[in-house]
Each structure stands twice: as C-alpha cells, then as structure tokens.
C-alpha positions as CSV (number, residue, x, y, z in Angstrom):
1,X,82.4,-87.3,-31.2
2,X,80.5,-86.0,-34.2
3,X,80.1,-82.7,-32.5
4,X,83.8,-82.2,-32.4
5,X,84.3,-83.5,-36.0
6,X,81.6,-81.1,-37.2
7,X,83.5,-78.2,-35.7
8,X,86.6,-79.3,-37.6
9,X,84.7,-79.5,-40.9
10,X,83.4,-76.0,-40.7
11,X,84.9,-73.3,-43.0
12,X,87.3,-70.9,-41.4
13,X,85.5,-67.8,-40.0
14,X,87.6,-65.1,-38.3
15,X,84.6,-64.1,-36.2
16,X,84.2,-67.7,-34.9
17,X,87.7,-69.1,-34.5
18,X,88.2,-72.8,-33.5
19,X,90.5,-73.4,-30.6
20,X,91.6,-76.7,-29.1
21,X,92.7,-76.6,-25.4
22,X,94.5,-79.2,-23.3
23,X,96.8,-79.4,-20.3
24,X,99.9,-81.4,-19.5
25,X,101.3,-82.2,-16.0
26,X,105.1,-82.0,-16.0
27,X,107.5,-83.4,-13.4
28,X,110.6,-81.2,-12.7
29,X,113.8,-83.2,-12.4
30,X,117.4,-82.2,-11.8
31,X,120.7,-84.0,-12.2
32,X,122.5,-85.3,-9.2
33,X,125.7,-86.1,-11.1
34,X,126.6,-83.8,-14.0
35,X,126.1,-85.6,-17.3
36,X,128.9,-86.2,-19.8
37,X,128.4,-84.1,-22.9
38,X,128.0,-85.6,-26.3
39,X,131.1,-86.0,-28.5
40,X,131.7,-87.2,-32.1
41,X,131.0,-90.9,-32.1
42,X,129.8,-90.9,-28.5
43,X,126.2,-90.0,-27.2
44,X,125.5,-87.9,-24.2
45,X,125.7,-89.9,-21.0
46,X,123.7,-89.3,-17.8
47,X,123.4,-91.1,-14.5
48,X,120.1,-92.9,-13.7
49,X,119.7,-91.0,-10.4
50,X,118.0,-87.7,-10.4
51,X,116.5,-85.2,-7.9
52,X,112.8,-84.5,-7.9
53,X,112.1,-80.7,-8.0
54,X,108.3,-80.7,-7.9
55,X,105.7,-80.5,-10.6
56,X,103.9,-77.9,-12.7
57,X,101.3,-77.8,-15.4
58,X,101.4,-76.6,-19.0
59,X,98.3,-75.1,-20.5
60,X,98.1,-74.9,-24.3
61,X,95.5,-73.5,-26.8
62,X,95.9,-74.2,-30.5
63,X,94.0,-72.0,-33.0
64,X,93.5,-74.4,-35.9
65,X,92.4,-71.5,-38.2
66,X,95.5,-69.3,-37.6
67,X,97.9,-72.1,-36.9
68,X,98.9,-70.4,-33.7
69,X,99.7,-71.8,-30.3
70,X,99.4,-70.0,-27.0
71,X,100.7,-71.5,-23.8
72,X,101.4,-70.9,-20.1
73,X,103.2,-72.8,-17.5
74,X,101.7,-72.7,-14.0
75,X,102.4,-74.2,-10.6
76,X,99.1,-76.1,-10.5
77,X,96.1,-77.1,-12.6
78,X,93.1,-75.7,-10.8
79,X,89.8,-74.0,-11.7
80,X,91.5,-70.7,-11.0
81,X,94.4,-71.5,-13.3
82,X,91.9,-72.6,-16.0
83,X,89.9,-69.4,-15.6
84,X,92.9,-67.1,-15.6
85,X,94.3,-68.7,-18.7
86,X,91.1,-68.1,-20.7
87,X,90.7,-64.6,-19.3
88,X,94.3,-63.8,-20.4
89,X,93.9,-65.5,-23.8
90,X,90.7,-63.8,-24.8
91,X,91.8,-60.3,-23.6
92,X,95.2,-60.6,-25.2
93,X,94.5,-62.3,-28.5
94,X,90.8,-62.3,-29.1
95,X,89.4,-59.1,-27.6
96,X,87.3,-58.2,-30.6
97,X,86.1,-61.8,-31.4
98,X,82.5,-62.3,-30.5
99,X,82.5,-66.1,-30.4
100,X,85.2,-68.7,-29.9
101,X,84.5,-72.4,-30.4
102,X,86.5,-74.4,-27.8
103,X,87.3,-78.1,-28.2
104,X,88.5,-79.7,-24.9
105,X,88.1,-82.8,-22.7
106,X,85.6,-83.2,-19.8
107,X,88.0,-82.4,-17.0
108,X,86.1,-81.2,-14.0
109,X,87.8,-77.8,-14.1
110,X,86.6,-77.2,-17.7
111,X,83.3,-75.6,-16.9
112,X,81.8,-72.1,-17.0
113,X,81.5,-72.5,-13.3
114,X,85.3,-72.1,-13.0
115,X,84.8,-68.5,-14.4
116,X,82.1,-67.6,-12.0
117,X,84.1,-68.9,-9.0
118,X,87.2,-67.0,-9.9
119,X,86.4,-64.2,-12.3
120,X,83.2,-62.7,-11.3
121,X,83.6,-59.5,-13.3
122,X,84.4,-61.2,-16.6
123,X,82.7,-64.6,-16.1
124,X,79.5,-63.5,-17.8
125,X,81.4,-62.2,-20.9
126,X,83.5,-65.4,-21.1
127,X,80.3,-67.6,-20.8
128,X,78.9,-66.0,-23.9
129,X,82.2,-65.7,-25.8
130,X,83.3,-69.3,-25.4
131,X,81.2,-72.1,-26.9
132,X,82.4,-75.4,-25.4
133,X,82.6,-78.7,-27.4
134,X,83.8,-81.7,-25.4
135,X,85.6,-84.7,-26.6
136,X,83.9,-88.0,-25.5
137,X,85.2,-90.2,-22.8
138,X,88.3,-92.1,-24.0
139,X,88.2,-89.8,-27.1
140,X,90.9,-87.2,-26.1
141,X,92.7,-88.2,-29.4
142,X,90.1,-86.0,-31.1
143,X,91.6,-82.9,-29.5
144,X,94.3,-81.3,-31.8
145,X,95.8,-79.6,-28.7
146,X,96.8,-83.1,-27.5
147,X,98.7,-83.6,-30.8
148,X,100.5,-80.3,-30.2
149,X,101.5,-81.3,-26.7
150,X,102.8,-84.6,-27.9
151,X,105.0,-82.7,-30.4
152,X,106.2,-80.3,-27.7
153,X,107.2,-83.2,-25.4
154,X,109.1,-85.0,-28.2
155,X,110.9,-81.9,-29.5
156,X,111.5,-80.0,-26.4
157,X,110.6,-81.6,-23.0
158,X,111.8,-85.2,-23.3
159,X,114.7,-84.7,-20.9
160,X,115.3,-83.6,-17.3
161,X,114.3,-80.0,-16.7
162,X,115.0,-78.7,-13.1
163,X,112.6,-75.7,-12.7
164,X,109.4,-74.1,-13.8
165,X,111.3,-71.1,-15.1
166,X,113.5,-73.2,-17.4
167,X,110.6,-75.3,-18.6
168,X,108.7,-72.1,-19.4
169,X,111.6,-70.7,-21.4
170,X,112.0,-73.8,-23.4
171,X,108.2,-74.2,-24.0
172,X,107.8,-70.6,-25.1
173,X,110.8,-70.8,-27.4
174,X,109.2,-73.9,-29.0
175,X,105.8,-72.0,-29.3
176,X,107.4,-69.1,-31.0
177,X,109.4,-71.2,-33.5
178,X,106.4,-73.3,-34.4
179,X,104.1,-70.2,-34.8
180,X,106.7,-68.4,-37.0
181,X,107.0,-71.4,-39.2
182,X,103.2,-71.4,-39.7
183,X,102.9,-75.1,-38.9
184,X,99.4,-76.4,-39.0
185,X,97.7,-79.8,-38.4
186,X,96.3,-81.4,-41.4
187,X,93.2,-83.1,-39.9
188,X,91.6,-85.7,-42.2
189,X,89.3,-87.7,-40.0
190,X,85.7,-86.6,-40.8
191,X,82.2,-87.6,-39.6
192,X,81.7,-89.6,-42.8
193,X,85.0,-91.5,-42.2
194,X,84.0,-92.1,-38.5
195,X,80.7,-93.7,-39.5
196,X,82.6,-96.1,-41.8
197,X,85.5,-96.9,-39.5
198,X,83.4,-97.1,-36.3
199,X,80.3,-98.7,-37.9
200,X,80.1,-101.4,-35.2
201,X,79.8,-98.8,-32.5
202,X,77.1,-97.0,-34.4
203,X,75.2,-100.3,-34.9
204,X,75.5,-100.9,-31.1
205,X,74.0,-97.5,-30.4
206,X,71.2,-97.9,-32.9
207,X,70.3,-101.3,-31.4
208,X,69.7,-99.6,-28.0
209,X,67.2,-97.2,-29.5
C-alpha cells in the first residue's frame, strides 16, 4: 500500500508521469419493448425485460499529472488486449517519455510477460519504459483509475447499451468532455494518514516480525 501512496506523493515530473490503469467488464443490453420517453412531470419508463447482446471490456488509463484519461473498448480482456493497449498508449501519447510509473491491480494479465507473449518487437522497450506499482489484495480502492471508472458508469453507462460501438461512442465522448474540462482527482490519503488510520494493521504486522 505504501508503495502506491509514495507514488502519489511524488512531485509531478513530465519525464516520469504517473498513470493509473484499470479495466471494467461491461454487459451489453438492448430493449425488447421500446421505452416511453420522459415527459414533464413523468420519468422515463422502461420494461423490466431486456435482451442480452454479449459483453465487452473497457480499458482506462488516468494520467494524474496531466488530468487526462485514455480509454479503449475491446471485445475481451486478455493478455493480448492489455499488451496492445499499452503499446498504443505509449506510442501515441508518451513516445518521448523515458519512464512511466503505472499503478494497477494484480490481475494475472498485468505483467511484463503479456508484452513478451504478444509484442515481441516492442516488449523489451515497454519493460524498461513502464515501472509497475501494484495495489495490495483487497486494496483496489487505492487505484485512481477505479474512481474514474466509477464516475464513467454513473455519468454515462448506467443504462442499457446494446452494442460495443454505441458504448465506445458514449465512453469516448465522456473521456473528451472530462479531459477538456481539466477535471483532476484531489487525492488526500497519504502514507502518514494510513499509519494513523490503519494502526491496528501495522501493529499486527510488527507483532509477526
């Protein structure tokens, strides 16, 4: 935990940007009966039945120094998708950046091995450009990208969306609006605060040593 908090407490450095990464599985749903549109004094009405149209995955990176979000919507969430996302992100937005600090969870696809299995030509470069910092087990709340995904769901995706194409259009429009507004997360939980708030857990760890 402290490793991630230490990253957040570092001063901003354009040569060592800090990026949080997370993924969100999405279920695609369509209406069976056309909903009744909202009218003055009457909310929108929809039938409880719906049609399942498959699933997809949304990958999001949040640059906490620039206040920028970069996302993709993909059919699946595999090692190849993870590797392709980082290959695209680094080449498109961070081509001249020697080091990127990445905060992410411990999902089994989030490894350097994913690069070597799928991007042999650029794997070595990504291995040295990306410095991984993992959130602890049951500590995904430490990842700012999870906050951004929560905002995305509440503001944009909390309804029935029938296709990957429509979901991608909606998500990218949300990304652009939020980036243009320059919205940034005001993170206040520090290592010092963690040692006070979670002192019982620290005492338990010290007792084992």
